[in-house]
N, C-alpha and C positions, 0 to 999 in steps of 0.2 A: 444267487444266494437268497434264501428265504429270510424274511424279517423275523426277528425274535420277539416273542410275546413277553413284555415286561410286567404288566399288571392289567387287571380288568375290573370293571364294575358294571352294574346294571345299565349304565349310561354311556360308557366309553371303553375303548381299547387303547392301550398305550403301546405302540410298536417302536422298536428301535430300528433305525435305518442302518443296515449293515455297512454301508459306505461311510457312515459318520460315527461309528461306535467308539472311536478313540477321542471324539470331541464332545461326548455326552449330549449330542443333539437327539431329540426325540420328536416323533410325529404323533399328534393326537388325532385318532380316527374314531368316528362314531360308527356303530353297527349299521348295516344296510337296511335292516328291518327291525321293528320293535312294536309290540302290542301295548298301546296305551291303556291304563286301567284307572277308572275313577269310581270310588266306592259308593257314591250316592247317585250314580247314573245307572238306570236299569236297562237302557237300550244297548243293543249289541254295538260294540266299537269296532270299526273297520281297521285293518292293518294298514299302516302307512309306510311306504317305501321311501327311504331317504338315501340318496346317492351323494357321495363326497369323494374328493380326491385331495391329495396333499403332495407337494413337491418341495424339495430342498434345493436352495440355490447353490450352485457349484462355484466355489471361489475361483476367480480368474487366476490363471497362471501368470508368472512374471512376464512371459513373452506376450500373452494376450494383453496384459496391462500396458506394456510398452507400445503395442500395436495401436492402441486407442489414443495415444498421444499424437498431437499434430505439430507440424512445424509452424510455430507462431512468430511471425516477423512484425507484429504490431508495435507501434512506437510506445504504447503504454495505455492501459495495463499490458505488460509484456511477459515473456517467458521467465519463469524462475527456475533455478537449478533443481533437478530432480531430487537430489539429496536433501535439499532444504524442504521441499514439499513433503517428502517421506518422513522427515524428522518432525515437522509440524503436525502431520497426520498422527504419528505415534504418540505425541504428547497432548493432543487436543482434548481427549476425554478426561485425562487425569494428569495434570502437570506436576511432574516430579513428586508424586505421592501426596500432593496437597488435598486430593479428593475433589478437586474442582478443575474445570476447564479454564483456560485463560479468558475465554469469553464470559465466564461467570464470576470471576474474582473481582474484588474491589480495586479500583484504580489507585486507591490510597493504601491498600493493604501491603503487608511486608512481602508477600509473594510476588505481586506485580512490581513493587519497588525494586526487587532484585533483578527482574527482567529488564526494566528500563535502565538501571545502572549498568548492567552488563552490555546493553546495546550502546550506551554512550561510551563506555570504556573501550569497546571494540572499535568504534568509529574513530575515537581519538588515537588509538594505536595505529589504525590503518592509514590515516591521513596525517599523523604526527601533529595533532592539534594541541597547542600549548594551553596552559591555564589562563592565558590572557583572553581566551575566547570562551564564550558560553555556547553550549550545544542545546538547541531547543527542538522538541518534537511537537509540532503544532497541527491544528486542523485547518481546513479551508483550501487546501491545494496551493500550489505556487502562485496561482492567479491572485489569491488574497494578499500575497506579499507585494504585488504591484502597488497596492495602497498602503500596506503596513510599513514598507520601507520609508517612504517620505513622511508618513504620519509619525514615525518613531524617531527618526534621526535628523530631520530638518524642520524649519518653521515655514509657514505659508509664503513668506516673502523671500525665502532663500532660493538661489539659483542652483540648478542641478543639470548635469549633462547626460545625454543618451546617445549611444551609438546604436543605430537601428539596422540590423543585418537580416531581418526577417519579420514574420508576422508577430511572434511573441515579443520581440523587442519593441515593436510598434504599439502593441497593446499595453505594455508596461509604461511607455511614454505617455500615452493618452490618459491612463489612470492617474499618473503623477500630476497631470495638469489640474486636478481637483484640489491638490494639497500642497503644491509648491510652484515654482516657476521653472519648469523644465525646458531645455533647448536641445534639439537634435543637432549635434555637431557633425554627424556623418550619417548618411542613409544610402543603402544599396538599392532602394526602390526603383530608381531610373534604369538600373541594369538588371531588374527582375531578381534582386537579392541573390546574386551569384558571386559576390566578392566580399572580402574582408579588407578593411582599410589599412593603409600603411600607418603605423603608429606615429611616425614622425610628422605625418600630415595632419594629425588631429589638433585642432585649435580649440582648446577648452575655454569656457567662460572664466574670466579672471578670478571671480569669487565663488566658483562652483564648489558645492559641498561634497558632491560625489560624482563619479563617472559610472554609468550603468551599462552593462553589456549582457547579451544572452550568449552564453558560451557555445551553444550548439542549437541551431535552428532546425528542428525536425522536418518542418514542412518543405523548406527549400534546400536542406542538406548542406548548410554552411556552418563550419566549425572553426573556432579560434584554436590554432595550434600552440600559440603562446598568448600572453596577456599583456595589455598595455600598462604602463606605469604612469598613473595620473600625475599631471603637473600640479593640479589643485585637488584637494579633497581626497576621498578614499575611493577604492575600486569596489563596486557592487556587482555581483554576477549571479544570473539565473543559470544554474547548472543542472536543471531537471533531467535533461536527456543524455548527459555524459558524466554525471556524478559518480565517482568511484570507478570509472572505467579506465582511469590512468592516474599516475601520480600528479598531485597538485600542491604547490607551495601555498598553504593557507595564509601564511604571514603576509603575502602580497595583497590580501583582500581585507576590507573592512567588514563586508557581509557576503556570505555565500548562502544561497537558498536553492532548494530542490524538492520537487514533488517526488515521492518515493517510487511511484508506480512504474516509472520508465526504466529504472536500473537497480533499485535496491530493495524493493518490497511491493506489497499490494497497495491498492489505492486507499487513501484515507489519512495519510500522515505526510506532513511536509517537514523537512529537516532544514533548520536555520543555524548557521554557524556565524556568530557575530562577536566582534570585539567588545569586551565588557565595558569599556569606557564610552561606548556609543549607546548604552542602555540607560534609561531612566529620565529622559527629557522629552517625552512624547508630547505631541500637540494635544490640546484639551478640547473637550466639547465637540467631538466629531463622531458622526454616525455614518459609516461607509454605505454607499449605494452598491448593493451586491447584484443588482440587475435582475431581481426576482419579481 
């Protein structure tokens, strides 16, 4: 099918691509030859031959689009549901008629406030989180919470207990040594982190302020199927790699924290669910060593 001439000028030809006529896409083509003319120049001007070509990108079909997706079994950042990705894609340029992308709007503006309130409301409904708990969306990854937990809910002289079932639990224990007096009351290291302790065998420190666990250790593949009931203090859990993958009774915990990238979203946000009575008594004058 021949291209249709839409308009012309001494400098260009505008041709309509017959395959894209329903989408108002046009191709701007320049003529292959043109004689340049300069009024104040007496020398003969040579003809210049200009060659050009134009192509229009063909949109991928749905089947082609699906073929380019891979089976991603990474621990995190990990696969997100296709429907979620498509919805984010469709709303990225202009979110709900605001004239802005989510990436452009103020984090204090009413548009983004509605997004964060909806996210919190959905999470509360999903996990049945009561108003006794605050839901925080923070930066720094779950690793920052290794320091933030002791810094915010205990004093430097306070005893805290750690059950270490893998690499992440061990990292959390080592970080807590800077801000409190932690004790490993059970470790699976001698058995290469292949077991979960019997809850009855756990001997907590008498004055322990909290018991910390990593709910699922991605490196060694060790997961708590149920959770211990601390004899002293509260239960604190790093749930980064199994957060929202199954029902959980939030009321059993003082603090739940999770990096979003393994189960519930892209990298860059950490979710903290914390009992409100634990907020407001942080340690003073501390600057965390972030290892940079």
